One Martini backbone bead per residue (centre of mass of N, CA, C, O) as a GRO file, in nm:
protein
  523
    1MET     BB    1   4.812  -0.808  -2.417
    2GLU     BB    2   4.886  -1.035  -2.614
    3LEU     BB    3   5.009  -1.223  -2.393
    4LYS     BB    4   4.746  -1.251  -2.229
    5ARG     BB    5   4.563  -1.368  -2.453
    6ARG     BB    6   4.743  -1.616  -2.503
    7SER     BB    7   4.725  -1.736  -2.222
    8THR     BB    8   4.430  -1.781  -2.216
    9LEU     BB    9   4.423  -1.977  -2.453
   10ILE     BB   10   4.608  -2.191  -2.331
   11TYR     BB   11   4.444  -2.252  -2.072
   12GLY     BB   12   4.184  -2.335  -2.226
   13LEU     BB   13   4.308  -2.570  -2.376
   14LEU     BB   14   4.403  -2.737  -2.142
   15PHE     BB   15   4.123  -2.766  -2.011
   16GLY     BB   16   3.988  -2.905  -2.254
   17VAL     BB   17   4.170  -3.155  -2.256
   18TRP     BB   18   4.102  -3.248  -1.971
   19ALA     BB   19   3.790  -3.267  -2.011
   20LEU     BB   20   3.821  -3.491  -2.229
   21VAL     BB   21   3.947  -3.700  -2.042
   22VAL     BB   22   3.710  -3.714  -1.851
   23VAL     BB   23   3.498  -3.803  -2.050
   24TRP     BB   24   3.642  -4.051  -2.154
   25GLN     BB   25   3.660  -4.199  -1.873
   26ILE     BB   26   3.356  -4.212  -1.826
   27GLU     BB   27   3.291  -4.381  -2.081
   28GLU     BB   28   3.486  -4.622  -2.008
   29HIS     BB   29   3.343  -4.694  -1.747
   30SER     BB   30   3.063  -4.748  -1.866
   31ARG     BB   31   3.170  -4.981  -2.048
   32VAL     BB   32   3.273  -5.168  -1.823
   33GLN     BB   33   3.012  -5.185  -1.671
   34GLU     BB   34   2.846  -5.310  -1.901
   35ALA     BB   35   3.027  -5.560  -1.940
   36ALA     BB   36   2.978  -5.672  -1.653
   37LYS     BB   37   2.669  -5.703  -1.699
   38ARG     BB   38   2.689  -5.892  -1.941
   39ASP     BB   39   2.830  -6.114  -1.780
   40LEU     BB   40   2.601  -6.171  -1.586
   41ARG     BB   41   2.393  -6.243  -1.793
   42SER     BB   42   2.542  -6.479  -1.924
   43ARG     BB   43   2.552  -6.647  -1.667
   44SER     BB   44   2.245  -6.666  -1.622
   45ALA     BB   45   2.200  -6.817  -1.895
   46GLU     BB   46   2.373  -7.060  -1.833
   47ILE     BB   47   2.217  -7.153  -1.583
   48GLY     BB   48   1.949  -7.179  -1.724
   49ASN     BB   49   2.043  -7.398  -1.927
   50THR     BB   50   2.125  -7.600  -1.713
   51LEU     BB   51   1.837  -7.627  -1.580
   52SER     BB   52   1.694  -7.716  -1.833
   53ALA     BB   53   1.861  -7.980  -1.875
   54VAL     BB   54   1.774  -8.106  -1.606
   55MET     BB   55   1.462  -8.103  -1.650
   56ARG     BB   56   1.469  -8.282  -1.897
   57ALA     BB   57   1.599  -8.528  -1.739
   58LEU     BB   58   1.341  -8.512  -1.503
   59ARG     BB   59   1.111  -8.611  -1.658
   60PHE     BB   60   0.745  -8.675  -1.588
   61ARG     BB   61   0.523  -8.721  -1.789
   62GLY     BB   62   0.648  -8.515  -1.996
   63SER     BB   63   0.592  -8.192  -1.837
   64THR     BB   64   0.681  -8.332  -1.571
   65VAL     BB   65   0.812  -8.228  -1.246
   66LEU     BB   66   0.967  -8.323  -0.958
   67GLN     BB   67   1.043  -8.152  -0.671
   68ASP     BB   68   1.227  -8.374  -0.511
   69ARG     BB   69   1.429  -8.373  -0.767
   70LEU     BB   70   1.484  -8.062  -0.834
   71GLU     BB   71   1.591  -7.930  -0.561
   72PRO     BB   72   1.863  -8.073  -0.529
   73VAL     BB   73   1.984  -7.956  -0.784
   74MET     BB   74   1.947  -7.661  -0.705
   75ASN     BB   75   2.124  -7.682  -0.452
   76GLU     BB   76   2.379  -7.764  -0.612
   77LEU     BB   77   2.395  -7.500  -0.775
   78VAL     BB   78   2.419  -7.311  -0.529
   79ASN     BB   79   2.612  -7.498  -0.315
   80GLY     BB   80   2.810  -7.606  -0.503
   81ARG     BB   81   3.175  -7.700  -0.567
   82THR     BB   82   3.196  -7.840  -0.881
   83ASN     BB   83   3.090  -7.574  -1.021
   84GLU     BB   84   3.254  -7.329  -1.185
   85LEU     BB   85   3.019  -7.149  -1.290
   86VAL     BB   86   2.879  -7.094  -1.015
   87ASN     BB   87   3.118  -7.000  -0.841
   88SER     BB   88   3.190  -6.750  -1.031
   89SER     BB   89   2.886  -6.603  -1.006
   90GLY     BB   90   2.734  -6.591  -0.728
   91LEU     BB   91   2.501  -6.774  -0.644
   92ILE     BB   92   2.206  -6.747  -0.441
   93SER     BB   93   1.937  -6.797  -0.616
   94ILE     BB   94   1.648  -7.015  -0.696
   95ALA     BB   95   1.328  -6.963  -0.886
   96LEU     BB   96   1.009  -7.101  -0.942
   97LEU     BB   97   0.732  -6.967  -1.112
   98ASN     BB   98   0.422  -6.875  -1.135
   99THR     BB   99   0.161  -6.673  -1.245
  100ASP     BB  100   0.166  -6.525  -0.936
  101GLY     BB  101   0.477  -6.535  -0.833
  102GLU     BB  102   0.520  -6.808  -0.707
  103ALA     BB  103   0.693  -7.041  -0.541
  104ILE     BB  104   0.755  -7.393  -0.642
  105ALA     BB  105   1.079  -7.364  -0.651
  106SER     BB  106   1.378  -7.362  -0.435
  107ALA     BB  107   1.717  -7.208  -0.376
  108VAL     BB  108   1.941  -7.112  -0.098
  109ASN     BB  109   2.236  -6.925  -0.012
  110THR     BB  110   2.303  -6.845   0.313
  111ASN     BB  111   2.608  -6.739   0.281
  112LEU     BB  112   2.537  -6.509   0.049
  113MET     BB  113   2.291  -6.386   0.182
  114PRO     BB  114   2.180  -6.106   0.260
  115GLU     BB  115   2.053  -5.919   0.490
  116GLY     BB  116   1.719  -5.882   0.391
  117ILE     BB  117   1.739  -6.081   0.145
  118MET     BB  118   1.512  -6.182  -0.117
  119PRO     BB  119   1.354  -6.339  -0.352
  120SER     BB  120   1.200  -6.220  -0.628
  121GLY     BB  121   0.847  -6.226  -0.785
  122ASP     BB  122   0.882  -6.006  -0.993
  123LEU     BB  123   0.788  -5.985  -1.346
  124SER     BB  124   0.813  -5.675  -1.449
  125GLU     BB  125   1.129  -5.711  -1.397
  126PRO     BB  126   1.417  -5.841  -1.543
  127GLU     BB  127   1.579  -5.631  -1.359
  128HIS     BB  128   1.742  -5.611  -1.013
  129TRP     BB  129   1.942  -5.365  -0.864
  130THR     BB  130   2.194  -5.375  -0.631
  131ARG     BB  131   2.477  -5.362  -0.444
  132GLU     BB  132   2.473  -5.692  -0.375
  133THR     BB  133   2.245  -5.755  -0.600
  134VAL     BB  134   2.100  -5.959  -0.871
  135THR     BB  135   1.791  -5.986  -1.064
  136PHE     BB  136   1.665  -6.240  -1.280
  137VAL     BB  137   1.391  -6.249  -1.507
  138ASN     BB  138   1.243  -6.547  -1.673
  139PRO     BB  139   1.008  -6.614  -1.884
  140ILE     BB  140   0.781  -6.909  -1.937
  141GLU     BB  141   0.564  -7.014  -2.203
  142GLY     BB  142   0.708  -7.295  -2.282
  143ALA     BB  143   0.797  -7.668  -2.268
  144SER     BB  144   0.614  -7.822  -2.487
  145VAL     BB  145   0.513  -8.056  -2.762
  146ASN     BB  146   0.257  -8.171  -2.920
  147PRO     BB  147   0.120  -8.339  -3.182
  148GLU     BB  148  -0.064  -8.076  -3.253
  149GLY     BB  149   0.138  -7.818  -3.176
  150ALA     BB  150   0.097  -7.763  -2.890
  151THR     BB  151   0.161  -7.608  -2.590
  152ASN     BB  152   0.304  -7.704  -2.274
  153PRO     BB  153   0.340  -7.658  -1.970
  154MET     BB  154   0.537  -7.671  -1.707
  155VAL     BB  155   0.515  -7.909  -1.427
  156VAL     BB  156   0.538  -7.882  -1.073
  157LEU     BB  157   0.545  -8.163  -0.859
  158PRO     BB  158   0.501  -8.313  -0.597
  159GLY     BB  159   0.598  -8.562  -0.419
  160PRO     BB  160   0.571  -8.823  -0.247
  161PRO     BB  161   0.487  -8.914   0.034
  162ALA     BB  162   0.621  -9.064   0.309
  163GLY     BB  163   0.385  -9.308   0.309
  164PHE     BB  164   0.460  -9.413   0.038
  165THR     BB  165   0.436  -9.705  -0.148
  166ASN     BB  166   0.510  -9.992  -0.371
  167SER     BB  167   0.220 -10.072  -0.485
  168LEU     BB  168   0.265  -9.851  -0.739
  169ARG     BB  169   0.522  -9.907  -0.909
  170GLY     BB  170   0.411  -9.923  -1.200
  171GLU     BB  171   0.330  -9.602  -1.198
  172PHE     BB  172   0.602  -9.557  -1.041
  173PRO     BB  173   0.897  -9.469  -1.072
  174ARG     BB  174   1.205  -9.520  -1.012
  175ARG     BB  175   1.422  -9.409  -0.795
  176VAL     BB  176   1.670  -9.153  -0.837
  177SER     BB  177   1.930  -9.000  -0.847
  178PRO     BB  178   2.052  -8.713  -0.887
  179PRO     BB  179   2.197  -8.560  -1.119
  180ASP     BB  180   2.489  -8.451  -1.232
  181VAL     BB  181   2.561  -8.125  -1.313
  182THR     BB  182   2.846  -8.165  -1.451
  183ASN     BB  183   2.732  -8.378  -1.660
  184SER     BB  184   2.452  -8.321  -1.786
  185ALA     BB  185   2.476  -8.014  -1.823
  186ALA     BB  186   2.751  -8.023  -1.983
  187ALA     BB  187   2.644  -8.191  -2.214
  188ASP     BB  188   2.421  -7.986  -2.307
  189LEU     BB  189   2.630  -7.740  -2.344
  190ALA     BB  190   2.814  -7.903  -2.567
  191THR     BB  191   2.625  -7.845  -2.768
  192ASN     BB  192   2.525  -7.658  -3.042
  193ASN     BB  193   2.215  -7.658  -2.903
  194PRO     BB  194   2.125  -7.512  -2.652
  195PRO     BB  195   1.903  -7.469  -2.421
  196ASP     BB  196   1.625  -7.299  -2.360
  197THR     BB  197   1.488  -7.107  -2.102
  198ASN     BB  198   1.195  -7.086  -2.240
  199ALA     BB  199   1.255  -7.394  -2.318
  200VAL     BB  200   1.291  -7.645  -2.097
  201ALA     BB  201   1.126  -7.876  -2.263
  202GLU     BB  202   1.109  -8.179  -2.481
  203ASN     BB  203   0.882  -8.395  -2.640
  204THR     BB  204   1.063  -8.665  -2.821
  205THR     BB  205   0.990  -8.972  -2.690
  206ASN     BB  206   0.699  -8.950  -2.643
  207SER     BB  207   0.405  -9.091  -2.793
  208GLN     BB  208   0.235  -8.996  -2.589
  209PRO     BB  209   0.041  -8.792  -2.454
  210PRO     BB  210   0.017  -8.563  -2.256
  211PRO     BB  211  -0.137  -8.513  -1.955
  212SER     BB  212  -0.329  -8.268  -2.052
  213ASN     BB  213  -0.463  -8.470  -2.290
  214ARG     BB  214  -0.573  -8.653  -2.107
  215PRO     BB  215  -0.789  -8.838  -1.956
  216ARG     BB  216  -0.916  -8.753  -1.607
  217GLY     BB  217  -1.099  -8.974  -1.540
  218GLY     BB  218  -1.063  -9.139  -1.237
  219GLY     BB  219  -0.736  -9.041  -1.232
  220ARG     BB  220  -0.620  -9.068  -1.497
  221GLY     BB  221  -0.286  -8.949  -1.542
  222ARG     BB  222  -0.199  -8.949  -1.257
  223PRO     BB  223  -0.047  -8.941  -0.987
  224PRO     BB  224  -0.105  -9.159  -0.735
  225TRP     BB  225  -0.096  -8.924  -0.494
  226LEU     BB  226  -0.341  -8.756  -0.683
  227ARG     BB  227  -0.621  -8.932  -0.715
  228GLY     BB  228  -0.806  -8.809  -0.486
  229MET     BB  229  -0.874  -8.584  -0.667
  230SER     BB  230  -1.056  -8.384  -0.822
  231ASP     BB  231  -1.074  -8.237  -1.123
  232ASP     BB  232  -1.095  -7.946  -1.030
  233ASP     BB  233  -0.864  -7.954  -0.819
  234TYR     BB  234  -0.650  -8.050  -1.019
  235ARG     BB  235  -0.660  -7.815  -1.214
  236ALA     BB  236  -0.595  -7.598  -1.003
  237PHE     BB  237  -0.327  -7.730  -0.916
  238ILE     BB  238  -0.189  -7.720  -1.196
  239ALA     BB  239  -0.203  -7.410  -1.235
  240ARG     BB  240  -0.020  -7.352  -0.975
  241ARG     BB  241   0.227  -7.546  -1.111
  242GLU     BB  242   0.289  -7.364  -1.342
  243LEU     BB  243   0.547  -7.266  -1.529
  244HIS     BB  244   0.665  -6.905  -1.581
  245GLY     BB  245   0.936  -6.860  -1.406
  246LEU     BB  246   1.286  -6.740  -1.369
  247VAL     BB  247   1.487  -6.686  -1.079
  248LEU     BB  248   1.793  -6.499  -1.036
  249THR     BB  249   2.037  -6.462  -0.774
  250MET     BB  250   2.319  -6.242  -0.762
  251SER     BB  251   2.631  -6.148  -0.700
  252THR     BB  252   2.815  -5.812  -0.698
  253GLU     BB  253   3.111  -5.832  -0.611
  254ASN     BB  254   3.264  -5.854  -0.874
  255PHE     BB  255   3.133  -5.602  -1.006
  256GLN     BB  256   3.237  -5.397  -0.799
  257ALA     BB  257   3.538  -5.462  -0.821
  258ILE     BB  258   3.568  -5.381  -1.118
  259CYS     BB  259   3.449  -5.094  -1.088
  260THR     BB  260   3.660  -4.995  -0.874
  261ARG     BB  261   3.919  -5.041  -1.025
  262ASP     BB  262   3.840  -4.869  -1.278
  263LEU     BB  263   3.791  -4.607  -1.121
  264TRP     BB  264   4.072  -4.572  -1.018
  265MET     BB  265   4.215  -4.565  -1.280
  266ARG     BB  266   4.071  -4.321  -1.395
  267PHE     BB  267   4.151  -4.128  -1.159
  268ILE     BB  268   4.452  -4.140  -1.222
  269ILE     BB  269   4.445  -4.036  -1.510
  270VAL     BB  270   4.309  -3.768  -1.443
  271PHE     BB  271   4.519  -3.670  -1.245
  272PHE     BB  272   4.763  -3.675  -1.434
  273ALA     BB  273   4.637  -3.492  -1.643
  274GLY     BB  274   4.611  -3.251  -1.450
  275ILE     BB  275   4.914  -3.234  -1.383
  276SER     BB  276   5.000  -3.184  -1.678
  277ALA     BB  277   4.831  -2.930  -1.729
  278LEU     BB  278   4.963  -2.772  -1.497
  279ALA     BB  279   5.254  -2.790  -1.586
  280ALA     BB  280   5.201  -2.649  -1.851
  281GLY     BB  281   5.099  -2.388  -1.738
  282LEU     BB  282   5.346  -2.314  -1.570
  283SER     BB  283   5.544  -2.315  -1.804
  284TRP     BB  284   5.397  -2.092  -1.965
  285ARG     BB  285   5.421  -1.883  -1.736
  286ASN     BB  286   5.733  -1.877  -1.719
  287THR     BB  287   5.776  -1.803  -2.004
  288SER     BB  288   5.615  -1.539  -2.006
  289LYS     BB  289   5.775  -1.409  -1.771
  290THR     BB  290   6.049  -1.423  -1.911
  291SER     BB  291   5.969  -1.249  -2.150
  292GLU     BB  292   5.883  -1.002  -1.984
  293LEU     BB  293   6.155  -0.959  -1.843
  294GLN     BB  294   6.319  -0.919  -2.098
  295ILE     BB  295   6.165  -0.669  -2.189
  296ARG     BB  296   6.229  -0.506  -1.930
  297LEU     BB  297   6.536  -0.524  -1.960
  298ILE     BB  298   6.554  -0.372  -2.217
  299ARG     BB  299   6.417  -0.115  -2.117
  300ALA     BB  300   6.611  -0.069  -1.871
  301SER     BB  301   6.865  -0.044  -2.051
  302GLU     BB  302   6.760   0.201  -2.208
  303LEU     BB  303   6.712   0.380  -1.953
  304ASN     BB  304   7.007   0.363  -1.850
  305SER     BB  305   7.132   0.494  -2.092
  306HIS     BB  306   6.973   0.757  -2.056
  307LEU     BB  307   7.068   0.822  -1.770
  308LYS     BB  308   7.361   0.840  -1.835
  309GLU     BB  309   7.337   1.075  -2.024
  310MET     BB  310   7.195   1.265  -1.827
  311ASN     BB  311   7.431   1.255  -1.620
  312LEU     BB  312   7.651   1.376  -1.804
  313ALA     BB  313   7.498   1.630  -1.868
  314ALA     BB  314   7.463   1.726  -1.569
  315ALA     BB  315   7.769   1.731  -1.500
  316GLY     BB  316   7.843   1.930  -1.724
  317LEU     BB  317   7.656   2.158  -1.640
  318ALA     BB  318   7.783   2.187  -1.343
  319HIS     BB  319   8.066   2.247  -1.444
  320GLU     BB  320   7.989   2.502  -1.621
  321THR     BB  321   7.854   2.661  -1.379
  322ARG     BB  322   8.110   2.733  -1.205
  323ASN     BB  323   8.234   2.961  -1.364
  324PRO     BB  324   8.024   3.185  -1.341
  325LEU     BB  325   8.032   3.173  -1.027
  326ASN     BB  326   8.319   3.269  -0.997
  327ILE     BB  327   8.281   3.539  -1.131
  328ILE     BB  328   8.059   3.640  -0.933
  329ARG     BB  329   8.228   3.606  -0.678
  330GLY     BB  330   8.462   3.797  -0.758
  331MET     BB  331   8.285   4.060  -0.804
  332ALA     BB  332   8.166   4.056  -0.511
  333GLN     BB  333   8.440   4.099  -0.366
  334MET     BB  334   8.518   4.364  -0.496
  335LEU     BB  335   8.278   4.522  -0.382
  336SER     BB  336   8.331   4.458  -0.076
  337LYS     BB  337   8.638   4.611  -0.114
  338GLU     BB  338   8.538   4.882  -0.184
  339ALA     BB  339   8.602   5.189  -0.055
  340GLY     BB  340   8.350   5.364  -0.207
  341ALA     BB  341   8.144   5.176  -0.108
  342PRO     BB  342   7.869   5.129   0.022
  343PRO     BB  343   7.746   4.936   0.286
  344GLU     BB  344   7.509   4.811   0.131
  345ILE     BB  345   7.680   4.696  -0.108
  346ARG     BB  346   7.871   4.518   0.070
  347ASP     BB  347   7.649   4.332   0.186
  348LYS     BB  348   7.544   4.224  -0.081
  349ALA     BB  349   7.810   4.103  -0.179
  350ARG     BB  350   7.846   3.900   0.056
  351ALA     BB  351   7.582   3.746   0.001
  352ILE     BB  352   7.662   3.650  -0.281
  353VAL     BB  353   7.910   3.483  -0.184
  354ASP     BB  354   7.751   3.283  -0.002
  355GLU     BB  355   7.549   3.176  -0.215
  356THR     BB  356   7.769   3.079  -0.416
  357ASP     BB  357   7.899   2.872  -0.217
  358LYS     BB  358   7.647   2.691  -0.190
  359VAL     BB  359   7.619   2.620  -0.487
  360THR     BB  360   7.905   2.503  -0.523
  361VAL     BB  361   7.877   2.270  -0.318
  362GLN     BB  362   7.646   2.127  -0.464
  363LEU     BB  363   7.790   2.091  -0.732
  364ASN     BB  364   8.021   1.919  -0.624
  365GLU     BB  365   7.851   1.692  -0.503
  366PHE     BB  366   7.714   1.615  -0.766
  367ILE     BB  367   7.966   1.544  -0.927
  368ASN     BB  368   8.065   1.330  -0.718
  369TYR     BB  369   7.814   1.144  -0.746
  370SER     BB  370   7.818   1.112  -1.077
  371ARG     BB  371   8.077   0.982  -1.057
  372PRO     BB  372   8.252   0.729  -1.142
  373ARG     BB  373   8.355   0.429  -0.963
  374GLU     BB  374   8.710   0.374  -0.941
  375VAL     BB  375   8.869   0.116  -0.793
  376ARG     BB  376   9.185   0.138  -0.612
  377ARG     BB  377   9.345  -0.102  -0.481
  378ALA     BB  378   9.501  -0.105  -0.148
  379ARG     BB  379   9.721  -0.087   0.105
  380LEU     BB  380   9.567   0.012   0.433
  381ALA     BB  381   9.579   0.214   0.713
  382LEU     BB  382   9.312   0.275   0.898
  383ASN     BB  383   9.415   0.446   1.144
  384SER     BB  384   9.561   0.662   0.973
  385ALA     BB  385   9.321   0.766   0.816
  386ILE     BB  386   9.160   0.857   1.062
  387GLY     BB  387   9.373   1.071   1.167
  388GLU     BB  388   9.362   1.263   0.916
  389VAL     BB  389   9.064   1.333   0.926
  390MET     BB  390   9.062   1.452   1.215
  391ARG     BB  391   9.260   1.683   1.151
  392ALA     BB  392   9.071   1.815   0.936
  393LEU     BB  393   8.834   1.841   1.181
  394GLY     BB  394   8.962   2.012   1.424
  395HIS     BB  395   8.810   2.286   1.425
  396ASP     BB  396   8.520   2.177   1.474
  397ILE     BB  397   8.582   2.010   1.729
  398ASP     BB  398   8.692   2.250   1.900
  399GLU     BB  399   8.444   2.448   1.871
  400LYS     BB  400   8.240   2.208   2.016
  401LYS     BB  401   8.383   2.037   2.226
  402ILE     BB  402   8.464   1.748   2.125
  403LYS     BB  403   8.476   1.408   2.201
  404LEU     BB  404   8.737   1.217   2.067
  405GLU     BB  405   8.746   0.854   1.996
  406THR     BB  406   8.976   0.581   1.972
  407ARG     BB  407   8.931   0.227   1.903
  408GLY     BB  408   9.094  -0.082   1.884
  409ASP     BB  409   9.224  -0.226   1.618
  410VAL     BB  410   9.519  -0.264   1.430
  411ILE     BB  411   9.465  -0.226   1.077
  412SER     BB  412   9.454  -0.369   0.752
  413ILE     BB  413   9.340  -0.277   0.425
  414GLU     BB  414   9.144  -0.303   0.123
  415ALA     BB  415   9.164   0.014  -0.061
  416ASP     BB  416   9.063   0.328  -0.151
  417GLU     BB  417   9.201   0.599  -0.021
  418GLN     BB  418   9.036   0.840  -0.124
  419LEU     BB  419   8.748   0.706  -0.077
  420LEU     BB  420   8.783   0.651   0.229
  421ARG     BB  421   8.826   0.940   0.320
  422GLN     BB  422   8.548   1.039   0.222
  423VAL     BB  423   8.386   0.862   0.414
  424LEU     BB  424   8.503   0.960   0.677
  425PHE     BB  425   8.441   1.257   0.646
  426ASN     BB  426   8.124   1.232   0.618
  427LEU     BB  427   8.078   1.083   0.887
  428LEU     BB  428   8.213   1.285   1.081
  429LEU     BB  429   8.057   1.532   0.989
  430ASN     BB  430   7.775   1.418   1.061
  431ALA     BB  431   7.840   1.390   1.371
  432VAL     BB  432   7.918   1.683   1.433
  433GLN     BB  433   7.627   1.789   1.345
  434ALA     BB  434   7.462   1.604   1.560
  435VAL     BB  435   7.607   1.723   1.784
  436GLY     BB  436   7.670   1.902   2.049
  437GLY     BB  437   7.787   2.038   2.294
  438GLU     BB  438   8.009   1.826   2.431
  439GLY     BB  439   8.031   1.581   2.271
  440GLU     BB  440   8.038   1.237   2.137
  441ILE     BB  441   8.301   1.044   1.969
  442GLN     BB  442   8.335   0.722   1.800
  443VAL     BB  443   8.611   0.507   1.682
  444VAL     BB  444   8.569   0.175   1.559
  445THR     BB  445   8.783  -0.115   1.545
  446GLY     BB  446   8.765  -0.454   1.391
  447ARG     BB  447   8.718  -0.807   1.390
  448GLN     BB  448   8.490  -1.010   1.234
  449ASN     BB  449   8.714  -1.212   1.114
  450ALA     BB  450   8.977  -1.351   0.961
  451GLY     BB  451   8.909  -1.161   0.677
  452GLU     BB  452   8.739  -0.935   0.847
  453ALA     BB  453   8.612  -0.598   0.900
  454PHE     BB  454   8.519  -0.314   1.111
  455LEU     BB  455   8.332   0.012   1.114
  456GLU     BB  456   8.268   0.263   1.371
  457ILE     BB  457   8.039   0.557   1.414
  458ARG     BB  458   7.982   0.730   1.714
  459ASP     BB  459   7.701   0.900   1.877
  460ASN     BB  460   7.520   1.156   2.105
  461GLY     BB  461   7.288   1.250   1.955
  462THR     BB  462   6.970   1.248   1.811
  463GLY     BB  463   6.955   1.066   1.583
  464VAL     BB  464   6.753   0.807   1.416
  465PRO     BB  465   6.481   0.716   1.306
  466PRO     BB  466   6.356   0.406   1.214
  467ASP     BB  467   6.203   0.523   0.935
  468ARG     BB  468   6.510   0.664   0.838
  469ARG     BB  469   6.758   0.461   0.811
  470LYS     BB  470   6.721   0.413   0.484
  471GLU     BB  471   6.675   0.712   0.362
  472ILE     BB  472   6.954   0.858   0.425
  473PHE     BB  473   7.092   0.722   0.143
  474LYS     BB  474   6.934   0.915  -0.019
  475PRO     BB  475   6.907   1.152  -0.228
  476TYR     BB  476   6.826   1.455  -0.072
  477PHE     BB  477   6.837   1.340   0.220
  478THR     BB  478   6.775   1.529   0.519
  479THR     BB  479   6.814   1.650   0.885
  480HIS     BB  480   6.955   1.909   0.790
  481GLN     BB  481   6.952   2.243   0.710
  482LYS     BB  482   7.264   2.248   0.571
  483GLY     BB  483   7.214   2.009   0.399
  484THR     BB  484   7.224   1.831   0.076
  485GLY     BB  485   7.186   1.497   0.061
  486LEU     BB  486   7.489   1.358  -0.049
  487GLY     BB  487   7.681   1.233   0.156
  488LEU     BB  488   7.553   0.941   0.215
  489ALA     BB  489   7.527   0.862  -0.082
  490VAL     BB  490   7.831   0.857  -0.140
  491VAL     BB  491   7.901   0.646   0.077
  492GLN     BB  492   7.733   0.416  -0.044
  493GLN     BB  493   7.866   0.412  -0.319
  494ILE     BB  494   8.155   0.338  -0.212
  495VAL     BB  495   8.083   0.087  -0.053
  496LEU     BB  496   7.965  -0.081  -0.287
  497ALA     BB  497   8.220  -0.067  -0.470
  498HIS     BB  498   8.380  -0.248  -0.246
  499GLY     BB  499   8.167  -0.466  -0.106
  500TRP     BB  500   8.021  -0.338   0.112
  501GLU     BB  501   7.850  -0.249   0.427
  502ILE     BB  502   7.577  -0.033   0.541
  503GLU     BB  503   7.445   0.094   0.862
  504CYS     BB  504   7.184   0.211   1.077
  505LEU     BB  505   7.212   0.250   1.432
  506PRO     BB  506   7.150   0.244   1.758
  507ASN     BB  507   7.254   0.443   2.041
  508GLU     BB  508   7.344   0.377   2.363
  509PRO     BB  509   7.110   0.589   2.476
  510LYS     BB  510   7.214   0.776   2.234
  511GLY     BB  511   7.200   0.797   1.892
  512ALA     BB  512   7.443   0.685   1.647
  513VAL     BB  513   7.535   0.406   1.408
  514PHE     BB  514   7.797   0.355   1.170
  515ARG     BB  515   7.822   0.049   0.990
  516ILE     BB  516   8.106  -0.120   0.852
  517THR     BB  517   8.141  -0.407   0.650
  518HIS     BB  518   8.361  -0.631   0.490
  519LEU     BB  519   8.654  -0.571   0.535
  520LYS     BB  520   8.951  -0.633   0.396
  521LEU     BB  521   9.212  -0.799   0.502
  522VAL     BB  522   9.569  -0.729   0.565
  523ALA     BB  523   9.880  -0.861   0.662
   0.00000   0.00000   0.00000
């Protein structure tokens, strides 16, 4: 009971350790997953800073940026191959949103964009994660500061129409090619104070007020191609073009790959931890079983010693019982032969003699069975021993008119002569009792292999049922009314003491075969 309780405690402890490892690996995987998300957020912030630096370099009239100059740069950020930062981040799309969440400037990488996924304009969620993409929304509340200290929003205006001429060149600055992202943006990122994504540009060079504070009567302060609008229309148009948010959509392929690799690594750790816990449990189980078997072995040894003592005591008791039985038998014989005794007394005396003989036979067989078998091996002619035992049973064989036949090889074996004759006597007597009148018994000898022989005693008697062929070798089990049940038990005891094997087999068409194998041949 104590060992069982201890085993339960050990198994529970091993399971608890394994569960702790599982929880630990789950926590570590969550940490790695969060670190990968932080890396994506950091990359999105760096891309936002790069775009902020580009917009500051492309400013036109204060806080105004021209769309036809901004979008090529955005396309270069999304589709360009020279920017290592963008290429490693898996940038899919960039969109600049107004206050209504409408895109006023955008660029999309159609090669990376999953089917059915488009940039989101929802500013309510700063992050939107799917299996293939992640969208970061960064609101922009101010873009520049005027001399009075008020902030002005960045305005993204469309460029001049296709038919616009150079007649107003004095009011419209000379077109320049879009700046190189890897040069201007990298220069801004290399400074100690990189630009803030929420403050896209800062008017530090223009001494004149920004366009939103200029008087707009008569179209002054407007781009030349927009001077045809009325003031109200222009104000509404500017309100729709004010920059309010920056949306970046990035691929999560690298994120998923990092999480998958880490998950597999955690699974392998948990798997081997489980294997280790299972192996430790099995080791403890084997150890506990070994300890239990040792305890049982000690108890069996004690019981065996006790049984040996009981066996010696029983054998001594049986031996001492024979002396009074012999006295009783002798006195009964005297009464049966007394001349003046009545016939009734003589009959009873003879019955006492018969019953005493039966008890004596049983006591002799019990003493013989309980006696330790000390095998004294010697060279013995097997066929000669068989012939002597057959002559000893000649009276019984002739009385029942049994046909006894011996055949096979003439061989010599290594055995204890007295014990072998006892085996042959018991097996032949068992066969004589099994067959009826004019039955047949065969004794067959032969070589089993180069170094071993076999012996078979066959009869055509009633045979042995299949379910009793192993039980007949147990003590006091018999199929004959006059049998003691110790004859075949003694046979098996002697056979096992020699290192042989004995089995009961069916004899065709009827009868039984007792086969002894692994008899050691002697040249």
